[in-house]
Backbone as a chain_set.jsonl record, in Angstrom:
{"seq": "MNVLTVHKAKGLEFEAVFMVSLVADRFPGRERREKIPFPEELLKESLPPEDSYLEEERRLFYVAMTRAKKFLYLTWARDFG", "coords": {"N": [[88.951, -72.575, 284.646], [86.051, -74.321, 283.714], [84.577, -77.485, 283.36], [81.742, -79.016, 282.446], [78.583, -80.745, 282.241], [75.876, -80.099, 279.939], [73.52, -80.371, 281.288], [74.161, -79.581, 283.886], [74.681, -76.914, 283.573], [72.576, -75.172, 283.572], [71.205, -72.037, 284.259], [73.661, -70.853, 284.677], [76.397, -68.785, 283.416], [78.997, -68.388, 280.987], [82.128, -67.168, 279.718], [83.08, -68.392, 277.367], [81.681, -71.09, 275.544], [81.861, -74.465, 274.766], [80.371, -76.726, 272.722], [80.231, -80.053, 272.235], [80.394, -83.067, 270.201], [78.098, -82.936, 268.523], [76.203, -84.608, 266.977], [73.924, -87.009, 265.552], [72.429, -89.156, 267.944], [74.423, -88.693, 269.805], [74.298, -86.268, 271.106], [71.831, -85.176, 273.273], [72.96, -87.189, 274.748], [71.786, -88.618, 276.864], [68.535, -89.499, 278.038], [66.4, -87.162, 279.588], [64.483, -86.771, 282.585], [63.377, -84.531, 283.828], [61.869, -81.629, 282.561], [63.114, -78.925, 280.618], [62.527, -75.473, 280.57], [61.459, -73.854, 277.572], [61.304, -71.265, 275.203], [58.207, -70.906, 273.75], [57.659, -69.499, 271.387], [59.889, -69.912, 269.839], [59.759, -72.497, 269.053], [58.497, -73.717, 266.341], [56.983, -75.801, 265.365], [54.737, -78.517, 266.105], [55.301, -81.511, 267.644], [54.537, -85.022, 267.323], [53.501, -87.054, 270.158], [55.214, -89.335, 270.409], [57.607, -88.391, 269.499], [58.587, -86.706, 271.414], [61.048, -86.625, 272.639], [62.652, -85.243, 270.859], [61.828, -82.596, 271.149], [62.732, -82.15, 273.755], [65.47, -82.463, 273.364], [65.974, -80.261, 271.738], [65.354, -78.216, 273.549], [67.364, -78.586, 275.466], [69.635, -78.09, 273.901], [69.193, -75.392, 273.315], [69.384, -74.269, 275.913], [72.097, -74.832, 276.436], [73.397, -73.305, 274.41], [72.702, -70.703, 275.143], [74.205, -70.213, 277.361], [76.592, -69.059, 276.795], [78.493, -66.133, 277.015], [80.181, -64.638, 275.347], [81.635, -66.211, 273.409], [80.77, -68.967, 271.356], [81.205, -72.267, 270.601], [80.539, -74.74, 268.328], [80.823, -78.114, 267.833], [81.624, -81.117, 265.974], [82.167, -84.437, 264.674], [83.168, -86.51, 261.98], [84.011, -89.09, 262.293], [84.239, -91.022, 265.118], [86.043, -92.879, 265.888]], "CA": [[88.227, -73.271, 283.6], [85.04, -75.267, 284.174], [84.097, -78.473, 282.413], [80.548, -79.628, 283.004], [77.588, -81.145, 281.25], [74.816, -79.137, 279.657], [72.521, -80.536, 282.345], [74.618, -78.857, 285.076], [74.95, -75.519, 283.229], [71.34, -74.385, 283.638], [71.275, -70.908, 285.167], [75.022, -70.312, 284.739], [76.911, -68.181, 282.186], [80.437, -68.511, 280.835], [82.694, -66.354, 278.642], [83.089, -69.243, 276.171], [81.031, -72.393, 275.698], [82.164, -75.443, 273.722], [79.41, -77.824, 272.648], [80.925, -81.098, 271.476], [79.654, -84.274, 269.805], [76.78, -82.529, 268.041], [75.766, -85.503, 265.909], [72.802, -87.868, 265.948], [72.644, -90.168, 268.981], [75.531, -88.322, 270.692], [73.845, -85.137, 271.9], [72.46, -84.82, 274.521], [73.669, -88.308, 275.358], [70.896, -89.43, 277.679], [67.191, -88.949, 278.148], [66.142, -86.472, 280.857], [63.127, -86.856, 283.122], [62.938, -83.167, 284.101], [61.772, -80.798, 281.369], [63.746, -77.617, 280.701], [61.671, -74.491, 279.892], [61.905, -73.43, 276.246], [60.348, -70.284, 274.687], [57.301, -71.505, 272.763], [57.732, -68.785, 270.113], [61.016, -70.442, 269.072], [59.391, -73.83, 268.577], [57.497, -73.424, 265.307], [56.192, -76.972, 265.004], [54.285, -79.365, 267.203], [55.687, -82.882, 267.333], [53.706, -86.064, 267.921], [54.009, -87.486, 271.468], [56.312, -90.303, 270.312], [58.832, -87.648, 269.181], [58.791, -85.684, 272.446], [62.479, -86.539, 272.945], [63.232, -84.214, 269.999], [61.565, -81.312, 271.799], [63.631, -82.051, 274.905], [66.816, -82.264, 272.821], [66.027, -78.857, 271.311], [65.389, -77.391, 274.758], [68.689, -78.73, 276.051], [70.542, -77.393, 272.997], [68.948, -73.969, 273.544], [69.968, -73.935, 277.214], [73.559, -74.846, 276.292], [73.842, -72.177, 273.594], [72.491, -69.422, 275.817], [75.138, -70.072, 278.486], [77.779, -68.345, 276.309], [78.445, -64.671, 277.051], [80.928, -64.032, 274.249], [82.032, -67.165, 272.364], [80.07, -70.25, 271.312], [81.841, -73.184, 269.645], [79.734, -75.935, 268.049], [81.758, -79.064, 267.205], [81.174, -82.451, 265.616], [83.192, -85.221, 263.983], [82.642, -87.528, 261.055], [84.407, -90.411, 262.778], [84.62, -91.0, 266.522], [86.861, -94.058, 266.119]], "C": [[87.258, -74.251, 284.252], [84.69, -76.223, 283.047], [82.905, -79.14, 283.074], [79.571, -79.963, 281.899], [76.584, -80.027, 281.038], [73.781, -79.178, 280.776], [72.878, -79.731, 283.599], [74.781, -77.36, 284.823], [73.73, -74.619, 283.342], [71.483, -73.276, 284.685], [72.647, -70.265, 285.284], [75.379, -69.657, 283.413], [78.429, -68.254, 282.187], [80.895, -67.645, 279.668], [82.673, -67.127, 277.316], [82.44, -70.572, 276.506], [81.411, -73.252, 274.5], [81.12, -76.54, 273.791], [80.003, -78.868, 271.706], [79.988, -82.257, 271.159], [78.241, -83.96, 269.331], [76.393, -83.316, 266.786], [74.643, -86.373, 266.45], [73.24, -88.935, 266.944], [73.844, -89.881, 269.892], [75.164, -87.146, 271.584], [72.343, -85.263, 272.098], [73.094, -85.983, 275.251], [72.839, -89.173, 276.271], [69.553, -88.731, 277.779], [66.978, -88.348, 279.528], [64.694, -86.68, 281.285], [62.549, -85.465, 283.32], [62.943, -82.35, 282.811], [62.415, -79.442, 281.624], [62.847, -76.63, 279.97], [62.293, -74.018, 278.577], [60.885, -72.431, 275.713], [59.509, -70.867, 273.554], [57.388, -70.817, 271.4], [58.897, -69.261, 269.245], [60.729, -71.824, 268.504], [58.216, -73.672, 267.619], [56.582, -74.607, 264.985], [55.779, -77.739, 266.254], [54.569, -80.809, 266.806], [54.725, -83.879, 267.964], [54.323, -86.55, 269.236], [55.188, -88.459, 271.392], [57.647, -89.639, 269.967], [59.147, -86.576, 270.226], [60.262, -85.556, 272.834], [63.16, -85.487, 272.081], [63.009, -82.828, 270.595], [62.521, -81.11, 272.969], [65.067, -81.813, 274.447], [66.994, -80.815, 272.371], [66.116, -77.926, 272.517], [66.793, -77.404, 275.383], [69.739, -77.993, 275.214], [70.426, -75.883, 273.201], [69.58, -73.51, 274.854], [71.485, -73.854, 277.095], [74.054, -73.624, 275.518], [73.727, -70.853, 274.341], [73.343, -69.253, 277.07], [76.354, -69.244, 278.093], [77.567, -66.834, 276.362], [79.061, -64.067, 275.792], [81.221, -64.984, 273.095], [81.241, -68.469, 272.499], [80.705, -71.091, 270.218], [80.98, -74.437, 269.536], [80.623, -76.917, 267.286], [81.095, -80.407, 266.941], [82.331, -83.169, 264.944], [82.52, -86.22, 263.046], [82.886, -88.931, 261.59], [84.864, -90.283, 264.232], [85.527, -92.169, 266.884], [88.287, -93.812, 266.325]], "O": [[87.603, -74.927, 285.222], [84.527, -75.802, 281.901], [83.035, -79.754, 284.133], [79.719, -79.515, 280.761], [76.462, -79.12, 281.861], [73.233, -78.146, 281.164], [71.985, -79.252, 284.298], [75.0, -76.605, 285.77], [73.858, -73.401, 283.216], [71.832, -73.533, 285.837], [72.783, -69.227, 285.931], [74.746, -69.933, 282.395], [79.069, -68.193, 283.237], [80.132, -67.413, 278.731], [82.296, -66.584, 276.277], [82.618, -71.113, 277.598], [81.296, -72.816, 273.354], [80.997, -77.215, 274.813], [80.246, -78.595, 270.53], [78.93, -82.406, 271.77], [77.293, -84.651, 269.703], [76.275, -82.763, 265.693], [74.44, -86.461, 267.661], [74.301, -89.54, 266.792], [74.239, -90.746, 270.674], [75.667, -87.039, 272.702], [71.635, -85.448, 271.109], [73.718, -85.777, 276.291], [73.146, -90.353, 276.446], [69.458, -87.514, 277.621], [67.339, -88.96, 280.533], [63.794, -86.756, 280.449], [61.378, -85.227, 283.024], [63.915, -82.381, 282.057], [62.28, -78.877, 282.71], [62.433, -76.912, 278.845], [63.503, -73.81, 278.489], [59.688, -72.717, 275.763], [60.043, -71.272, 272.522], [57.214, -71.466, 270.368], [58.892, -69.035, 268.035], [61.397, -72.264, 267.568], [57.074, -73.512, 268.049], [55.519, -74.422, 264.393], [56.395, -77.62, 267.313], [54.126, -81.271, 265.754], [54.159, -83.61, 269.023], [55.538, -86.468, 269.411], [56.078, -88.405, 272.242], [58.702, -90.253, 270.124], [59.895, -85.64, 269.945], [60.686, -84.501, 273.305], [64.146, -84.89, 272.512], [63.901, -81.981, 270.55], [63.06, -80.018, 273.151], [65.8, -81.046, 275.073], [68.044, -80.215, 272.598], [66.873, -76.956, 272.5], [67.326, -76.365, 275.773], [70.63, -77.347, 275.764], [71.434, -75.179, 273.254], [70.24, -72.472, 274.894], [72.096, -72.911, 277.598], [75.022, -72.982, 275.925], [74.576, -69.976, 274.18], [73.215, -68.249, 277.771], [77.081, -68.771, 278.967], [76.588, -66.317, 275.824], [78.533, -63.104, 275.235], [81.074, -64.611, 271.931], [81.065, -68.999, 273.596], [80.743, -70.689, 269.055], [80.723, -75.113, 270.533], [81.122, -76.59, 266.209], [80.127, -80.781, 267.604], [83.368, -82.562, 264.677], [81.421, -86.703, 263.32], [82.086, -89.842, 261.377], [85.778, -89.515, 264.532], [85.757, -92.426, 268.066], [89.053, -94.754, 266.527]]}, "num_chains": 1, "name": "protein.A"}
């Protein structure tokens, strides 16, 4: 079993992927300096420069989802307390 961040999963594949804490201000958890490639045809809208973090969040989410070979689990919680 491997447990690692989405940032470390780029280029790897796993039988099952669990994406946790998928709520506002929890995913991806920190701002990245390096941009992750994202297929432009999947991004239907163009965001203003001040919202560029949303594009990066979408790219990171896409990278995480495409690491799963067979099973993808998306999780969230109403209360983290």
